[in-house]
C-alpha positions in Angstrom: -80.1 17.5 -12.7 -76.9 18.0 -14.8 -78.9 19.2 -17.8 -80.9 21.6 -15.6 -77.7 22.9 -14.2 -76.3 23.8 -17.6 -79.6 25.1 -18.7 -79.9 27.5 -15.8 -76.3 28.6 -15.8 -76.9 31.8 -17.9 -80.6 32.3 -17.1 -81.5 35.4 -15.1 -81.2 36.3 -12.4 -77.6 35.0 -12.1 -76.8 34.0 -8.5 -73.5 36.0 -8.3 -73.6 36.5 -4.5 -74.3 32.8 -3.9 -71.5 31.9 -6.3 -69.0 34.1 -4.5 -70.1 32.8 -1.1 -69.6 29.2 -2.3 -66.2 30.0 -3.8 -65.1 31.2 -0.4 -66.8 28.3 1.4 -65.1 25.6 -0.8 -61.8 27.4 -0.8 -61.8 27.6 2.9 -62.3 23.9 3.4 -59.9 22.9 0.6 -56.9 25.2 0.6 -55.1 24.0 3.7 -55.5 20.2 2.9 -54.2 21.0 -0.6 -51.0 22.5 0.8 -50.5 19.6 3.2 -50.9 17.1 0.4 -49.0 19.0 -2.3 -45.8 19.7 -0.4 -44.8 16.1 0.5 -46.2 14.6 -2.7 -44.4 16.9 -5.0 -41.1 16.7 -3.0 -41.3 12.9 -3.1 -41.8 12.7 -6.8 -39.1 15.3 -7.4 -36.7 13.3 -5.2 -37.3 10.1 -7.1 -37.1 11.7 -10.5 -33.8 13.4 -9.6 -32.3 10.0 -8.5 -33.3 8.5 -11.8 -31.9 11.5 -13.8 -28.6 11.3 -11.9 -28.3 7.6 -12.8 -28.3 8.5 -16.5 -26.2 11.6 -16.1 -29.0 14.1 -16.8 -29.4 15.8 -13.5 -29.7 19.2 -15.2 -33.0 18.1 -16.7 -34.6 18.0 -13.2 -36.4 21.3 -13.9 -37.9 19.9 -17.0 -39.1 16.7 -15.2 -40.4 18.6 -12.3 -42.4 21.0 -14.4 -43.7 18.2 -16.7 -44.7 15.9 -13.9 -46.3 18.6 -11.7 -48.3 20.3 -14.4 -49.5 17.3 -16.4 -50.2 14.8 -13.5 -49.4 15.9 -10.0 -51.4 19.1 -10.1 -54.5 17.5 -11.5 -54.2 14.4 -9.3 -53.9 16.3 -6.0 -56.8 18.4 -7.2 -58.8 15.2 -7.6 -58.0 14.1 -4.1 -58.9 17.4 -2.5 -62.0 18.3 -4.6 -63.5 14.9 -4.0 -62.4 14.5 -0.4 -63.1 18.0 0.9 -65.0 20.2 -1.6 -67.6 17.7 -2.8 -68.3 16.4 0.7 -68.7 19.9 2.1 -71.3 20.6 -0.6 -73.1 17.3 0.0 -73.2 17.9 3.8 -74.5 21.4 3.3 -77.3 20.5 0.9 -78.1 17.3 2.8 -78.6 19.2 6.0 -81.0 21.6 4.1 -82.8 18.6 2.6 -83.5 16.8 5.8 -84.7 20.0 7.5 -87.1 20.6 4.6 -85.5 23.8 3.4 -85.4 22.4 -0.2 -89.1 21.5 0.0 -89.8 25.0 1.3 -88.0 26.6 -1.7 -90.1 24.4 -4.0 -93.3 25.5 -2.2 -92.4 29.1 -2.7 -91.8 28.5 -6.4 -88.0 28.7 -6.3 -86.1 26.0 -8.3 -83.5 24.6 -5.9 -81.3 23.6 -8.9 -81.1 27.2 -10.1 -80.9 28.8 -6.6 -78.5 26.3 -4.9 -77.0 23.8 -7.3 -75.8 26.1 -10.2 -73.6 28.4 -8.1 -72.2 25.5 -6.1 -71.2 23.5 -9.2 -69.5 26.4 -10.9 -67.9 27.5 -7.7 -66.5 24.0 -7.4 -65.1 24.2 -10.9 -63.6 27.6 -10.3 -61.9 26.6 -7.0 -60.6 23.4 -8.6 -58.8 25.5 -11.2 -57.3 27.7 -8.5 -56.2 24.7 -6.5 -54.5 23.2 -9.5 -52.6 26.4 -10.0 -51.6 26.4 -6.3 -50.4 22.8 -6.5 -48.4 23.5 -9.7 -46.8 26.5 -8.1 -45.9 24.5 -4.9 -44.6 21.7 -7.0 -42.2 23.7 -9.1 -41.0 26.0 -6.3 -40.7 23.1 -3.9 -38.9 21.0 -6.5 -36.5 23.9 -7.1 -35.7 24.3 -3.4 -35.4 20.6 -2.8 -33.3 19.9 -5.9 -30.9 22.8 -5.4 -30.5 22.7 -1.6 -30.5 18.9 -1.0 -29.6 17.2 -4.3 -27.0 19.6 -5.7 -28.8 20.5 -8.9 -27.6 23.7 -10.6 -30.2 26.4 -10.1 -29.6 27.9 -13.6 -30.0 24.6 -15.3 -33.2 23.8 -13.3 -34.9 27.1 -14.3 -33.6 27.1 -17.8 -35.1 23.7 -18.6 -38.6 24.3 -17.1 -40.2 24.8 -20.5 -38.2 22.0 -22.2 -41.1 19.5 -22.0 -43.9 21.7 -20.8 -45.6 24.3 -23.0 -48.9 26.1 -23.3 -50.7 23.0 -24.6 -49.9 21.1 -21.4 -50.9 24.0 -19.2 -54.2 24.3 -21.0 -54.9 20.6 -20.6 -54.2 20.8 -16.9 -56.6 23.7 -16.5 -59.3 21.9 -18.4 -58.8 18.8 -16.3 -59.1 20.8 -13.1 -62.2 22.6 -14.3 -63.9 19.3 -15.3 -62.9 17.7 -12.0 -64.5 20.5 -10.0 -67.6 20.5 -12.2 -68.1 16.7 -11.9 -67.4 16.7 -8.1 -69.8 19.6 -7.6 -72.5 17.8 -9.5 -72.0 14.6 -7.5 -72.0 16.5 -4.2 -75.1 18.5 -5.1 -77.0 15.4 -6.4 -76.3 13.3 -3.3 -77.0 16.2 -1.0 -80.4 17.0 -2.5 -81.4 13.4 -2.7 -80.3 12.6 0.9 -83.0 10.8 2.9 -83.2 9.3 6.4 -82.2 12.1 8.7 -78.6 12.7 9.9 -77.6 9.1 9.2 -78.8 9.5 5.6 -76.7 12.6 5.2 -73.6 10.8 6.5 -74.2 8.0 4.1 -74.6 10.5 1.3 -71.3 12.1 2.1 -69.5 8.8 2.1 -71.1 7.9 -1.2 -70.1 11.3 -2.6 -66.4 10.5 -1.9 -66.6 7.1 -3.6 -68.5 8.3 -6.6 -66.4 11.4 -7.0 -63.1 9.5 -6.8 -64.2 6.9 -9.4 -65.6 9.5 -11.8 -62.7 11.9 -11.5 -60.1 9.2 -12.2 -62.0 8.2 -15.3 -62.2 11.8 -16.4 -58.5 12.2 -15.8 -57.7 9.2 -18.0 -60.0 10.4 -20.8 -58.9 14.0 -20.8 -55.2 12.9 -20.7 -55.8 10.5 -23.7 -57.6 13.2 -25.7 -54.9 15.8 -24.8 -52.1 13.5 -25.9 -53.9 12.8 -29.2 -54.6 16.5 -29.9 -51.1 17.7 -29.0 -49.4 14.8 -30.8 -47.5 13.9 -27.6 
């Protein structure tokens, strides 16, 4: 199915409307959980890093550590949690419901390829939303880190903002975007595959959704490690 998805991506007619609908659908179920996870997670990491920096007399570097940690790891990791836990499961439940009600079979009878009609727009919508979520988490992390560091830990605001790009540059930002896109792509493929292959009625759909979470988490953490290793090798970090 993965090969068919990439093969049908640029074949006509392109399912633009379905893609837009799925972007809205996935964003709707993912944005609020992303905010709820990102705020405490980024604040906690910033708090711990600031304590460590104070111990070595480098509190002015809190901006550099917040930007580096958020963009290289926190943003992609929170994206992993939300894409696998909310986005992929929503896709799986949607397609699983269509499968057990024979809608997928009806499409095949009418000569419509379900991969081209349903899977392709969902997979790329998942990748697109994952990139947007990553940007949202990074923004929350840096802004939240600034507010928390300045207001509650006495960090100089000028030093915080002045050191944001000390450790983080364009290369790290590109790697983070690539990570997020691959996370969304992989999670979308897992959700679509388990949804279309769901069997056994509503219980089967529930089992497929549970399996989607497990498979997506495992796969996404592997992808994260691989892309991070390749990125470090390429950038010489």
